[in-house]
Backbone bond lengths (Angstrom), bond angles and torsions (degrees), N, CA, C in turn:
res aa  C-N    CA-C-N  psi(-1)  N-CA   C-N-CA  omega(-1)  CA-C   N-CA-C  phi
1 M - - - 1.458 - - 1.522 110.06 -
2 N 1.310 116.72 129.73 1.446 120.26 176.55 1.515 109.69 -76.76
3 V 1.312 116.02 131.31 1.458 120.10 -179.12 1.520 108.76 -97.16
4 R 1.321 117.42 116.14 1.452 121.06 174.71 1.524 108.11 -92.25
5 R 1.289 114.97 136.49 1.459 118.36 -172.24 1.525 111.27 -96.85
6 R 1.268 116.00 151.78 1.455 124.96 168.89 1.509 110.04 -172.30
7 L 1.276 123.52 -154.94 1.455 123.24 -173.25 1.515 119.42 -114.52
8 I 1.414 112.89 -164.90 1.457 116.20 172.05 1.555 130.38 167.88
9 P 1.441 128.21 -155.64 1.474 136.69 -129.51 1.533 128.70 -101.36
10 A 1.264 121.57 -165.61 1.466 139.48 173.46 1.494 104.40 168.33
11 A 1.311 120.97 -158.01 1.453 120.40 172.23 1.488 109.53 -167.89
12 L 1.306 116.50 168.77 1.424 115.85 177.48 1.498 112.23 -171.35
13 A 1.332 114.83 166.52 1.450 120.20 -175.13 1.508 110.73 -80.96
14 S 1.321 115.37 145.48 1.453 121.43 175.95 1.519 108.11 -121.99
15 A 1.313 116.14 158.70 1.462 118.71 -172.26 1.523 112.06 -76.98
16 L 1.301 114.98 77.80 1.464 120.65 173.62 1.521 109.60 -107.77
17 G 1.334 114.77 11.16 1.454 117.90 -176.85 1.513 111.92 74.26
18 L 1.337 116.53 25.93 1.452 119.35 -177.40 1.516 112.25 -93.09
19 G 1.318 116.55 -5.35 1.456 118.91 -177.58 1.508 110.21 82.62
20 A 1.299 116.92 -174.81 1.458 121.38 -178.79 1.516 109.34 -71.68
21 L 1.327 115.46 124.37 1.449 120.03 179.61 1.518 109.95 -98.12
22 T 1.314 114.96 153.81 1.453 119.73 179.06 1.519 109.55 -68.61
23 A 1.309 117.64 127.54 1.461 120.46 179.74 1.516 110.13 -67.47
24 C 1.347 115.10 146.99 1.455 118.80 178.72 1.516 109.59 -66.82
25 S 1.292 114.99 143.80 1.458 120.71 -179.53 1.505 109.26 -143.11
26 S 1.320 116.60 152.34 1.463 119.56 174.54 1.530 109.99 -104.22
27 D 1.329 116.19 12.12 1.453 121.58 179.79 1.526 109.59 -86.89
28 S 1.313 116.14 119.20 1.465 119.22 -176.30 1.523 112.34 -62.86
29 A 1.315 117.27 -23.00 1.466 119.80 179.64 1.521 110.97 -64.66
30 A 1.361 115.99 -22.06 1.458 120.11 -177.82 1.521 111.62 -92.95
31 T 1.329 117.14 3.10 1.451 119.15 -168.47 1.507 115.19 -97.66
32 G 1.313 117.57 -66.95 1.450 119.63 -169.84 1.518 113.60 -97.06
33 N 1.305 114.00 170.22 1.458 122.02 172.85 1.526 113.98 59.41
34 T 1.321 116.95 32.35 1.459 119.30 172.71 1.525 107.35 -97.69
35 D 1.312 116.14 175.60 1.460 119.37 179.13 1.524 111.36 -88.58
36 K 1.341 115.98 12.25 1.463 121.27 178.02 1.525 110.48 -111.68
37 F 1.318 116.36 177.37 1.455 122.76 175.66 1.532 106.58 -80.36
38 D 1.328 116.92 104.82 1.468 122.30 -173.63 1.529 110.90 -84.79
39 V 1.322 115.72 116.99 1.461 121.50 -177.08 1.524 110.13 -120.46
40 V 1.327 116.16 129.17 1.455 121.59 171.98 1.531 107.71 -102.22
41 A 1.326 116.49 121.68 1.462 122.28 179.45 1.524 109.26 -105.45
42 S 1.317 115.46 149.75 1.469 119.30 -174.84 1.523 112.90 -76.25
43 F 1.342 117.75 -40.82 1.463 121.01 -179.89 1.521 108.96 -160.85
44 Y 1.327 117.20 178.63 1.460 121.97 -165.35 1.528 116.18 -50.64
45 P 1.331 120.93 -53.00 1.469 118.30 -177.92 1.522 113.78 -57.88
46 M 1.327 117.38 -31.41 1.458 120.34 176.71 1.536 110.64 -76.81
47 A 1.320 117.40 -40.52 1.463 121.32 179.08 1.527 110.99 -64.03
48 F 1.325 116.13 -39.10 1.465 120.36 179.58 1.527 110.44 -62.13
49 L 1.329 116.82 -45.33 1.463 120.36 176.69 1.524 111.28 -59.23
50 A 1.335 115.80 -46.81 1.465 120.13 -177.37 1.517 111.26 -60.72
51 E 1.320 117.34 -40.17 1.462 120.70 -179.51 1.524 112.06 -70.68
52 Q 1.331 115.08 -43.26 1.461 118.57 -178.97 1.526 111.54 -64.75
53 I 1.317 116.66 -40.70 1.460 121.29 -177.33 1.532 111.13 -81.45
54 G 1.327 116.16 -40.27 1.462 120.21 -178.42 1.501 113.71 -71.36
55 G 1.346 115.90 -33.25 1.454 119.74 178.61 1.523 112.43 55.00
56 E 1.314 116.45 -138.33 1.456 121.67 -175.54 1.522 112.93 -72.14
57 H 1.319 116.82 -11.93 1.466 119.61 -177.54 1.530 113.29 -90.86
58 A 1.330 117.21 -10.31 1.463 120.45 -174.64 1.515 112.07 -111.91
59 N 1.324 114.88 143.46 1.459 122.81 171.49 1.521 106.06 -112.75
60 V 1.333 116.97 108.27 1.461 121.87 -171.24 1.521 111.31 -108.64
61 T 1.321 116.00 131.62 1.461 121.37 173.56 1.522 108.62 -126.42
62 S 1.319 116.22 153.03 1.463 121.77 -179.45 1.522 110.13 -114.45
63 L 1.325 115.78 135.56 1.461 120.43 177.94 1.524 111.62 -73.17
64 T 1.320 117.11 -24.87 1.464 121.72 -177.27 1.515 109.16 -107.39
65 E 1.312 116.59 126.07 1.455 121.01 -176.09 1.520 111.63 -82.67
66 P 1.324 118.08 159.95 1.468 121.36 178.64 1.522 111.31 -55.48
67 G 1.334 116.10 131.61 1.458 121.14 178.18 1.504 114.78 85.94
68 Q 1.316 118.23 -9.11 1.462 121.62 -179.52 1.519 110.03 -85.54
69 E 1.325 116.53 136.09 1.452 119.77 176.37 1.529 108.34 -74.52
70 P 1.323 117.30 130.21 1.466 119.21 -172.54 1.518 113.91 -61.34
71 H 1.340 117.37 -35.59 1.461 118.71 -177.32 1.518 112.84 -75.64
72 D 1.327 116.31 -10.46 1.456 120.06 174.99 1.527 111.47 -84.72
73 L 1.323 115.97 -7.56 1.456 120.05 -175.00 1.523 111.48 -68.69
74 E 1.314 115.35 125.38 1.460 122.47 169.66 1.525 106.56 -114.97
75 I 1.311 116.42 129.37 1.453 120.64 -176.37 1.532 110.62 -75.44
76 S 1.316 115.10 122.27 1.461 120.95 -179.86 1.525 110.44 -84.15
77 T 1.316 115.60 167.84 1.462 120.40 175.71 1.525 110.31 -59.97
78 K 1.310 115.73 -38.61 1.464 121.16 179.06 1.531 110.99 -62.55
79 Q 1.341 115.57 -41.04 1.463 119.58 -179.82 1.528 111.52 -71.39
80 R 1.322 117.31 -32.99 1.462 119.62 174.73 1.532 110.26 -62.83
81 A 1.322 114.94 -36.88 1.469 119.11 176.69 1.524 110.17 -65.83
82 Q 1.345 116.95 -37.24 1.457 120.86 175.43 1.521 110.32 -55.52
83 L 1.319 114.92 -48.96 1.460 119.74 -177.68 1.527 111.76 -63.89
84 E 1.327 116.57 -42.09 1.472 120.25 -179.14 1.524 111.41 -63.45
85 E 1.329 116.98 -33.32 1.455 121.08 -176.07 1.525 113.10 -87.37
86 A 1.360 116.35 -14.65 1.461 120.15 -174.72 1.524 112.14 -76.58
87 D 1.318 114.80 158.84 1.460 121.23 174.93 1.523 111.64 -85.56
88 G 1.329 115.90 -25.14 1.454 119.43 -178.70 1.511 111.74 -155.28
89 A 1.334 115.86 155.51 1.465 122.12 175.09 1.519 108.33 -127.03
90 L 1.339 116.69 133.10 1.459 122.51 178.66 1.518 108.00 -120.27
91 F 1.335 117.42 119.00 1.464 121.60 -175.09 1.519 109.83 -148.35
92 L 1.337 116.20 170.82 1.460 122.89 178.72 1.526 107.46 -119.78
93 K 1.322 115.75 98.33 1.459 120.63 -172.84 1.527 111.54 -58.50
94 G 1.328 115.51 134.51 1.453 121.03 -179.98 1.513 113.49 101.39
95 L 1.330 117.18 -19.38 1.462 119.98 -178.44 1.520 111.89 -84.27
96 Q 1.323 116.42 -39.81 1.459 121.93 -178.61 1.532 108.64 -131.10
97 P 1.318 118.04 93.70 1.461 121.37 -176.94 1.524 113.35 -54.42
98 A 1.325 117.49 -36.18 1.469 120.31 -179.33 1.528 110.69 -64.28
99 V 1.320 116.96 -37.05 1.461 121.20 178.19 1.526 109.91 -69.29
100 D 1.334 116.07 -45.18 1.468 119.93 179.62 1.522 110.91 -55.34
101 E 1.328 115.55 -44.99 1.460 120.59 -178.87 1.527 111.20 -64.95
102 A 1.336 115.60 -45.87 1.464 119.69 -177.38 1.524 111.53 -64.58
103 V 1.325 117.17 -43.41 1.465 120.64 179.78 1.524 110.20 -63.47
104 G 1.334 115.30 -40.93 1.458 119.83 -179.61 1.517 113.41 -63.91
105 Q 1.321 116.53 -27.62 1.463 120.67 -176.81 1.527 113.12 -90.10
106 T 1.327 117.39 -8.00 1.459 119.61 -178.73 1.524 110.57 -92.33
107 G 1.310 114.86 163.12 1.456 120.03 177.57 1.516 112.39 -95.03
108 I 1.334 116.19 18.35 1.458 120.93 -177.15 1.529 109.71 -57.77
109 K 1.311 116.72 134.63 1.462 121.30 -171.56 1.526 112.64 -73.52
110 T 1.336 117.02 -45.27 1.463 120.74 -175.97 1.518 110.29 -105.96
111 K 1.327 116.19 106.46 1.461 122.54 178.26 1.523 108.00 -113.42
112 I 1.324 115.99 113.49 1.460 120.90 -176.06 1.524 109.57 -109.97
113 D 1.332 116.38 109.22 1.456 122.28 178.15 1.523 108.61 -95.98
114 A 1.334 116.55 108.53 1.466 120.91 -176.87 1.520 112.36 -61.43
115 A 1.329 116.97 -25.00 1.469 120.22 -179.07 1.522 111.81 -65.90
116 T 1.337 117.45 -19.49 1.460 120.62 179.43 1.527 111.97 -91.14
117 L 1.330 117.20 -3.49 1.459 121.09 -174.82 1.526 113.05 -99.01
118 T 1.330 116.49 -4.19 1.464 122.67 175.27 1.521 106.63 -149.70
119 T 1.318 117.35 -175.00 1.462 120.90 -179.12 1.522 110.15 -105.05
120 L 1.335 116.78 120.07 1.459 120.91 173.76 1.521 108.62 -84.74
121 E 1.320 115.93 140.58 1.459 120.88 -174.90 1.516 111.82 -121.08
122 D 1.323 114.80 158.78 1.457 122.48 173.27 1.520 107.09 -97.25
123 H 1.311 116.51 111.78 1.456 119.90 -178.65 1.520 113.25 -93.42
124 G 1.330 116.09 8.61 1.460 119.42 173.68 1.501 113.89 60.14
125 T 1.340 115.97 40.49 1.464 119.82 -174.82 1.518 112.89 -78.76
126 G 1.341 116.58 -20.17 1.447 118.50 -175.22 1.505 112.76 76.00
127 G 1.341 117.00 11.30 1.458 121.24 -179.25 1.507 110.76 -88.19
128 H 1.326 115.97 -172.04 1.455 121.45 -178.65 1.521 109.99 -83.83
129 S 1.306 115.63 139.20 1.456 119.57 178.82 1.515 109.46 -77.12
130 H 1.328 114.70 165.66 1.455 120.52 176.11 1.504 108.00 -103.11
131 E 1.298 116.07 129.65 1.456 119.87 -178.05 1.514 110.04 -54.32
132 G 1.326 115.59 130.87 1.447 119.90 177.97 1.513 112.98 99.47
133 E 1.344 118.35 -16.62 1.446 119.13 -179.03 1.511 111.97 -62.56
134 E 1.354 115.07 -33.02 1.454 116.97 179.44 1.514 111.65 -64.95
135 G 1.331 116.40 -14.30 1.451 120.18 179.84 1.514 113.20 -66.64
136 H 1.352 117.44 -14.72 1.454 119.39 179.66 1.517 111.97 -84.95
137 A 1.322 117.86 0.65 1.454 119.99 -177.87 1.511 111.61 -60.06
138 E 1.345 115.17 -37.07 1.451 117.58 -177.40 1.521 112.39 -75.41
139 E 1.324 117.85 -3.19 1.453 120.54 -178.61 1.529 110.49 -94.42
140 G 1.336 115.95 43.37 1.447 119.68 176.11 1.505 113.31 87.90
141 H 1.336 117.10 17.15 1.458 120.36 -179.48 1.525 108.93 -119.99
142 A 1.306 116.42 63.53 1.454 120.55 -176.73 1.522 112.51 -62.27
143 E 1.348 115.55 -23.34 1.460 117.79 -178.44 1.515 111.68 -64.80
144 E 1.337 116.87 -13.79 1.445 119.78 -178.34 1.530 112.25 -89.55
145 S 1.307 116.60 23.20 1.455 119.31 179.84 1.516 111.89 -62.92
146 H 1.345 116.05 -15.78 1.459 119.12 177.42 1.523 111.37 -62.06
147 A 1.338 117.45 -17.20 1.464 120.17 -179.22 1.514 111.37 -60.91
148 E 1.333 116.12 -20.98 1.454 120.28 179.81 1.526 111.78 -91.66
149 E 1.315 116.70 -0.20 1.456 120.17 -172.66 1.517 113.40 -98.62
150 G 1.334 116.62 16.29 1.454 119.00 175.47 1.508 113.11 115.66
151 H 1.320 114.71 157.86 1.459 122.12 -174.31 1.526 112.01 -62.29
152 S 1.333 117.97 -37.84 1.455 120.19 -177.22 1.525 110.90 -62.97
153 E 1.328 116.80 -37.97 1.453 120.32 177.06 1.519 110.78 -64.58
154 E 1.341 116.67 -40.17 1.458 120.57 179.42 1.517 110.41 -61.62
155 E 1.333 115.81 -40.70 1.450 119.09 -177.32 1.519 111.23 -67.34
156 E 1.341 117.00 -34.24 1.445 120.56 -179.23 1.527 111.30 -73.24
157 H 1.326 117.25 -27.58 1.462 120.45 -174.69 1.521 110.77 -128.51
158 A 1.325 115.19 60.73 1.457 119.86 179.37 1.515 109.28 -71.89
159 R 1.312 115.44 139.24 1.462 119.70 175.05 1.524 107.32 -81.69
160 D 1.308 116.21 118.04 1.461 123.56 -172.57 1.532 110.38 -68.17
161 P 1.334 118.76 121.41 1.464 120.55 -178.08 1.530 114.65 -89.57
162 H 1.330 119.32 -4.18 1.466 121.35 -168.31 1.536 113.09 -81.42
163 V 1.328 116.52 47.90 1.461 121.38 -174.46 1.527 113.60 -67.17
164 W 1.307 117.72 -25.73 1.465 120.57 -176.32 1.522 112.47 -68.81
165 L 1.339 117.95 -15.09 1.464 121.04 179.48 1.527 112.13 -81.23
166 D 1.304 117.09 -4.25 1.458 123.37 171.11 1.527 106.67 -106.94
167 P 1.333 118.82 108.75 1.464 120.48 -176.78 1.525 113.70 -56.19
168 V 1.326 117.18 -29.97 1.462 120.16 -179.46 1.527 110.59 -69.69
169 K 1.325 116.25 -45.18 1.464 119.73 177.91 1.526 111.43 -68.74
170 Y 1.303 115.86 -36.62 1.469 120.04 177.88 1.530 109.89 -63.36
171 A 1.329 116.35 -36.84 1.461 120.51 177.24 1.529 110.90 -66.49
172 E 1.330 116.80 -37.14 1.468 120.32 176.79 1.526 110.12 -61.67
173 I 1.327 115.71 -43.38 1.465 120.03 178.60 1.527 109.87 -64.19
174 A 1.336 116.19 -42.73 1.471 120.62 179.70 1.525 110.88 -57.35
175 Q 1.312 116.66 -42.16 1.467 119.82 -179.72 1.532 110.94 -63.89
176 G 1.329 116.35 -40.06 1.460 119.90 178.19 1.515 112.34 -67.29
177 V 1.331 116.36 -39.48 1.466 120.81 177.89 1.530 109.72 -64.75
178 G 1.324 116.48 -42.08 1.453 120.21 179.09 1.523 112.12 -58.64
179 K 1.326 116.57 -45.16 1.463 120.84 179.20 1.535 110.96 -63.34
180 A 1.335 115.72 -38.43 1.468 119.92 179.10 1.527 110.94 -65.78
181 F 1.335 117.01 -39.90 1.464 121.20 177.10 1.534 110.44 -64.11
182 E 1.319 116.37 -42.95 1.465 120.54 179.64 1.528 111.09 -59.15
183 K 1.320 115.68 -42.30 1.463 120.59 -179.04 1.523 111.35 -70.08
184 A 1.331 116.51 -39.52 1.465 120.63 -175.89 1.526 112.42 -75.77
185 D 1.323 116.13 -30.15 1.470 120.53 -176.79 1.529 108.86 -134.62
186 P 1.320 116.55 70.24 1.473 120.57 -173.30 1.521 114.89 -60.76
187 D 1.319 118.20 -23.66 1.460 120.25 179.83 1.528 111.88 -60.86
188 H 1.335 116.55 -26.72 1.468 120.51 -177.92 1.532 111.45 -117.79
189 A 1.324 116.03 22.46 1.468 121.20 -175.84 1.528 112.26 -58.10
190 A 1.314 117.11 -39.68 1.465 119.91 -177.77 1.525 111.39 -62.59
191 D 1.331 116.06 -40.28 1.468 119.42 178.99 1.521 111.64 -69.70
192 Y 1.327 117.27 -39.82 1.457 119.92 177.58 1.532 110.54 -61.49
193 K 1.311 115.72 -41.06 1.462 120.30 179.61 1.527 110.56 -63.88
194 K 1.327 116.05 -44.46 1.465 120.81 179.30 1.529 110.85 -63.83
195 N 1.326 117.51 -44.07 1.455 121.43 179.71 1.526 111.71 -64.56
196 T 1.318 116.15 -39.13 1.465 120.49 178.71 1.522 110.44 -64.10
197 E 1.318 116.50 -44.56 1.467 120.11 179.78 1.529 111.14 -62.10
198 A 1.333 116.53 -38.89 1.468 120.24 178.88 1.526 110.90 -66.25
199 L 1.331 116.59 -41.01 1.459 120.51 179.44 1.527 111.07 -67.07
200 V 1.318 116.74 -44.15 1.469 120.40 179.16 1.531 110.64 -61.69
201 E 1.328 116.32 -38.52 1.468 119.63 177.60 1.526 110.90 -62.17
202 K 1.318 116.63 -41.60 1.464 120.09 177.69 1.521 111.45 -65.40
203 L 1.323 116.87 -38.92 1.463 120.79 178.53 1.530 111.06 -67.75
204 N 1.309 116.74 -37.47 1.463 119.85 176.03 1.523 110.50 -63.94
205 G 1.333 115.68 -38.59 1.456 119.86 176.82 1.522 111.74 -64.06
206 L 1.336 115.95 -41.35 1.469 120.37 177.57 1.521 110.56 -63.13
207 N 1.314 116.72 -40.75 1.465 120.81 176.64 1.526 110.42 -58.00
208 G 1.328 116.53 -42.47 1.459 120.15 178.15 1.522 112.30 -63.10
209 E 1.335 116.43 -38.35 1.465 120.36 177.87 1.522 110.98 -62.50
210 F 1.328 117.22 -42.14 1.459 121.01 178.98 1.532 110.66 -68.07
211 E 1.328 116.89 -42.42 1.464 120.03 179.38 1.524 111.02 -58.73
212 N 1.310 116.23 -49.26 1.465 120.79 -178.65 1.519 111.80 -69.26
213 G 1.328 115.84 -37.70 1.455 119.55 -175.34 1.514 114.98 -74.77
214 L 1.341 116.29 -22.21 1.474 119.52 -175.03 1.529 114.18 -116.32
215 K 1.332 117.27 4.91 1.468 118.98 -174.28 1.523 112.96 -76.41
216 D 1.325 117.97 -21.03 1.461 120.14 -174.60 1.529 110.10 -133.39
217 T 1.325 115.90 75.52 1.465 121.23 -178.41 1.534 110.55 -116.40
218 K 1.316 115.60 159.72 1.461 120.79 -177.21 1.523 112.25 -69.39
219 T 1.328 116.21 -34.57 1.462 120.75 175.98 1.519 108.48 -133.79
220 K 1.319 116.67 156.72 1.465 121.57 179.21 1.526 111.49 -111.15
221 V 1.326 116.78 4.39 1.465 121.23 -174.75 1.525 110.26 -106.71
222 F 1.339 115.99 133.94 1.457 119.45 173.78 1.523 110.13 -135.87
223 F 1.323 115.98 147.78 1.466 123.06 -179.89 1.523 109.49 -101.13
224 T 1.329 115.90 136.55 1.460 120.43 177.37 1.522 110.51 -128.91
225 N 1.329 115.32 158.92 1.454 120.39 178.77 1.521 111.14 -65.04
226 H 1.350 116.58 -41.93 1.462 119.13 172.87 1.524 109.85 -145.00
227 A 1.306 115.90 165.56 1.475 121.52 -166.44 1.517 113.20 -81.56
228 A 1.329 116.58 66.33 1.456 119.98 -179.51 1.523 113.01 -94.06
229 F 1.336 117.70 -12.30 1.458 120.22 -166.87 1.524 113.70 -113.06
230 G 1.330 116.17 28.90 1.456 120.32 -179.97 1.516 113.26 -63.44
231 Y 1.335 117.55 -43.13 1.467 120.74 179.92 1.521 110.88 -67.18
232 L 1.324 116.57 -42.49 1.451 120.79 179.01 1.528 110.30 -62.00
233 A 1.331 116.30 -45.66 1.462 120.59 -179.92 1.524 111.09 -61.56
234 E 1.318 116.30 -45.10 1.459 120.91 -179.47 1.526 111.18 -63.19
235 R 1.310 117.33 -40.87 1.460 121.89 -178.23 1.519 112.12 -62.65
236 Y 1.343 117.13 -38.24 1.461 120.40 -171.69 1.527 113.93 -112.83
237 G 1.328 116.49 20.61 1.454 120.95 172.71 1.516 114.88 69.87
238 L 1.320 116.33 30.98 1.461 121.37 -179.99 1.532 110.61 -106.99
239 T 1.312 116.19 168.21 1.454 122.14 175.94 1.518 109.50 -121.26
240 Q 1.316 116.37 117.54 1.461 122.19 176.55 1.521 109.26 -90.77
241 E 1.311 116.81 128.67 1.459 121.81 171.89 1.525 107.36 -116.73
242 A 1.326 116.65 112.35 1.462 121.04 -175.48 1.521 111.01 -96.94
243 I 1.310 114.67 139.23 1.458 119.89 177.12 1.523 110.38 -70.05
244 S 1.345 115.93 -39.23 1.466 120.06 -167.79 1.517 115.44 -124.76
245 G 1.312 119.43 19.52 1.458 119.69 -179.66 1.513 111.59 65.94
246 L 1.334 117.06 -150.38 1.459 121.25 -178.76 1.518 112.94 -76.80
247 D 1.326 117.04 -17.06 1.467 120.96 -177.76 1.525 109.44 -101.26
248 P 1.339 118.64 110.03 1.456 120.89 -176.51 1.511 114.00 -70.49
249 E 1.334 117.53 -12.26 1.459 120.31 -177.94 1.529 112.61 -91.27
250 S 1.337 117.76 -10.89 1.461 119.78 -177.16 1.529 110.35 -77.61
251 E 1.318 115.80 151.03 1.457 121.41 -179.21 1.530 109.76 -97.45
252 P 1.333 118.23 134.73 1.458 120.46 178.75 1.531 110.93 -74.15
253 S 1.309 116.36 154.51 1.464 120.81 176.79 1.523 109.58 -76.61
254 G 1.329 115.22 162.31 1.458 119.44 176.84 1.517 111.66 -59.83
255 A 1.327 115.34 -36.67 1.459 119.83 179.34 1.527 110.92 -64.72
256 R 1.346 116.19 -39.16 1.458 120.11 179.38 1.523 111.04 -65.40
257 V 1.320 116.99 -41.35 1.458 121.06 178.30 1.528 110.63 -61.46
258 R 1.338 116.73 -44.56 1.475 120.52 179.38 1.528 110.89 -63.58
259 E 1.322 115.55 -38.71 1.459 120.75 178.78 1.528 110.90 -62.17
260 L 1.330 116.36 -43.47 1.459 120.75 179.57 1.525 111.49 -67.16
261 Q 1.319 116.97 -37.74 1.467 120.50 177.91 1.524 110.66 -61.29
262 Q 1.329 116.00 -42.38 1.461 120.31 179.04 1.524 111.57 -67.10
263 E 1.336 115.80 -40.94 1.458 119.61 -179.48 1.518 111.23 -66.81
264 A 1.332 116.61 -36.07 1.458 120.15 179.03 1.529 110.52 -57.95
265 K 1.323 116.06 -42.58 1.467 120.24 179.36 1.522 110.89 -68.28
266 A 1.327 116.62 -42.83 1.465 120.86 -175.71 1.523 112.70 -69.67
267 E 1.337 117.30 -35.08 1.455 121.60 -172.86 1.532 114.36 -103.00
268 G 1.316 116.76 -1.02 1.456 119.38 179.95 1.514 113.71 72.08
269 V 1.337 116.55 30.64 1.468 120.78 179.07 1.527 109.40 -70.74
270 T 1.318 116.82 134.69 1.463 120.68 -177.26 1.517 113.92 -110.49
271 T 1.355 116.47 -20.39 1.462 120.03 -165.65 1.520 111.98 -138.68
272 V 1.324 116.03 141.63 1.465 122.13 169.59 1.523 106.92 -108.97
273 F 1.327 116.74 120.83 1.456 121.11 -178.74 1.522 111.30 -89.55
274 Y 1.333 115.53 143.98 1.461 121.40 174.19 1.522 108.21 -134.94
275 E 1.333 116.98 177.32 1.458 122.49 -175.82 1.523 110.58 -112.64
276 T 1.314 115.69 154.99 1.461 119.52 -177.37 1.523 112.47 -70.37
277 L 1.333 118.78 -29.05 1.457 120.87 -173.50 1.525 114.27 -103.41
278 V 1.322 116.46 6.89 1.461 121.32 177.20 1.520 107.68 -125.11
279 S 1.307 117.40 146.98 1.461 121.74 -178.66 1.527 111.32 -53.05
280 D 1.334 115.77 134.65 1.464 120.72 179.22 1.533 111.86 -95.06
281 K 1.341 116.98 9.51 1.464 121.28 -174.39 1.521 112.29 -58.22
282 T 1.337 117.07 -50.49 1.457 120.65 -176.74 1.523 111.04 -64.67
283 A 1.323 116.38 -43.89 1.458 120.69 -179.60 1.528 110.88 -61.81
284 K 1.330 116.42 -43.00 1.463 119.88 -178.18 1.524 111.72 -71.12
285 T 1.326 116.38 -32.91 1.466 119.65 176.83 1.519 110.35 -65.41
286 L 1.335 116.29 -47.58 1.464 120.52 178.18 1.520 110.28 -60.82
287 A 1.326 117.07 -44.48 1.458 121.23 -178.30 1.528 111.15 -61.57
288 K 1.316 115.32 -42.39 1.459 119.40 -179.64 1.520 111.31 -64.53
289 D 1.341 116.30 -45.42 1.463 120.74 -178.78 1.519 112.36 -66.23
290 A 1.337 116.37 -31.17 1.463 120.46 -176.56 1.531 112.86 -99.44
291 G 1.338 116.67 0.61 1.451 120.35 179.65 1.524 112.94 69.58
292 L 1.351 117.13 37.01 1.456 122.36 -177.64 1.523 111.07 -110.67
293 K 1.322 115.57 165.10 1.454 121.82 175.49 1.535 108.71 -88.64
294 T 1.331 116.13 169.45 1.466 120.99 172.13 1.530 108.85 -126.21
295 D 1.316 115.47 152.22 1.460 120.92 176.88 1.527 107.93 -158.25
296 V 1.319 116.67 170.97 1.461 122.32 -178.83 1.525 110.55 -96.57
297 L 1.330 115.91 132.57 1.459 123.16 168.19 1.522 105.01 -125.92
298 D 1.318 116.41 114.96 1.462 122.07 -167.62 1.527 111.39 -91.30
299 P 1.347 118.87 121.37 1.460 120.93 177.66 1.522 113.45 -75.54
300 L 1.318 116.56 -0.75 1.460 122.96 171.22 1.521 113.81 57.25
301 E 1.305 115.75 40.32 1.457 118.73 174.67 1.516 110.93 -89.01
302 G 1.314 116.75 -2.10 1.450 121.45 176.37 1.512 110.82 -174.34
303 I 1.322 116.02 157.23 1.463 122.21 175.91 1.525 108.07 -109.31
304 T 1.330 116.92 125.65 1.462 122.01 176.46 1.522 108.66 -131.99
305 D 1.322 116.61 -177.71 1.461 119.09 179.39 1.524 111.69 -71.00
306 K 1.340 117.03 -8.67 1.462 120.79 176.31 1.523 112.45 -92.06
307 S 1.314 116.38 -8.77 1.468 120.23 -178.14 1.525 111.01 -69.18
308 R 1.330 115.57 148.37 1.460 120.97 177.90 1.529 109.40 -90.17
309 G 1.313 114.99 62.89 1.451 120.64 -178.45 1.515 110.64 144.52
310 D 1.325 114.98 166.34 1.462 121.00 -174.53 1.523 113.68 -102.17
311 D 1.329 117.28 -8.86 1.452 118.76 179.24 1.527 109.78 -154.11
312 Y 1.313 115.24 -179.11 1.465 121.98 -176.55 1.529 112.10 -53.25
313 F 1.317 117.11 -48.61 1.458 119.94 -174.62 1.523 112.29 -67.53
314 Q 1.315 117.66 -41.17 1.463 120.23 179.08 1.527 111.75 -64.07
315 V 1.324 116.53 -43.21 1.471 119.66 -179.08 1.529 110.83 -69.36
316 M 1.322 117.48 -38.69 1.466 119.71 177.53 1.529 111.08 -62.73
317 R 1.314 116.87 -39.05 1.477 119.17 177.91 1.530 110.89 -68.38
318 A 1.327 116.87 -33.17 1.469 119.91 174.73 1.532 109.55 -66.14
319 N 1.332 116.86 -38.16 1.467 120.55 175.87 1.521 110.97 -62.48
320 L 1.315 116.57 -42.73 1.466 120.67 178.90 1.522 110.77 -59.94
321 K 1.314 116.30 -45.33 1.462 120.37 -179.96 1.529 110.70 -62.56
322 A 1.343 116.62 -41.10 1.473 120.04 179.39 1.522 110.74 -64.68
323 L 1.323 117.29 -40.69 1.467 120.85 178.48 1.528 110.95 -65.85
324 Q 1.314 117.46 -41.91 1.456 119.95 179.44 1.526 111.03 -61.25
325 T 1.320 116.09 -41.49 1.463 120.30 178.73 1.521 111.26 -64.63
326 A 1.332 116.24 -44.20 1.456 121.20 -177.13 1.532 112.49 -70.46
327 L 1.316 116.26 -40.60 1.461 120.42 -176.31 1.524 112.39 -82.41
328 G 1.312 116.48 -22.36 1.453 120.67 179.30 1.505 112.92 80.22
329 T 1.320 117.35 107.53 1.468 120.21 177.80 1.515 109.43 -85.48
330 K 1.321 115.15 136.88 1.481 120.31 -177.17 1.534 110.90 -80.16
């Protein structure tokens, strides 16, 4: 199996009035056979949803530890036991093949695939696809029949998994997760519904902040180390130009670097964004050669001590501020 690299998670409580939430853990002893609704989440964006929606009734653990790249995750025997003992699993099919395989092999009753709760799109990044993404073709995406036409076609038309970076799509997923929790644990359905509504309201508010904050900028083009921000760009009328496609570890060609240098001049681009958990070498080299600045734009696949915030909302607002600075507000 080819391992595609990227980043990742932890989780934590946010002030939704849910009280103290159980911190995410990768310790199987904290997972199954508790008196709560035991949920195993694949990585941070899924764990955050589970905690916010589950509140005091859920015991949430994450398979991916803070700072760990999700595609590097190999499921241990201990983690398989976590899944077998859990009441539910929340994951994003296609992002972590090892998780997809492990969940599929368990007898866990409630399996929630976030990829089925919203629409994944092909943003034409030219990056590497994620194994299993072509599996969504049968879910009403007949146009993806190219997935059967060979690996090179898959790489050219990867289905972008970074849906959580669009607050609107993340809210759609939250609503689906909430309904799944209600069905799986009907005794606490009313609380799950209330928590979901509160989270969706906060996400709608965040969407409004991005709409207002990015509607009147000097330029609409931004450069990133890899193509994680396609949904965000599409939502707010921006253009993402990625150095390395969907794979942050790949090196751009000389022609691509020259193309970006020319576009920077033509479009008034000021900044090349990179990530805290991936090498900034390529981004800084391009920035230096093109006379541009560098800054962090966080794909929010995990929270670490390098993150600009303690949870999803704080980091997203830090991203908004970085984009406003880079794009120039009028």
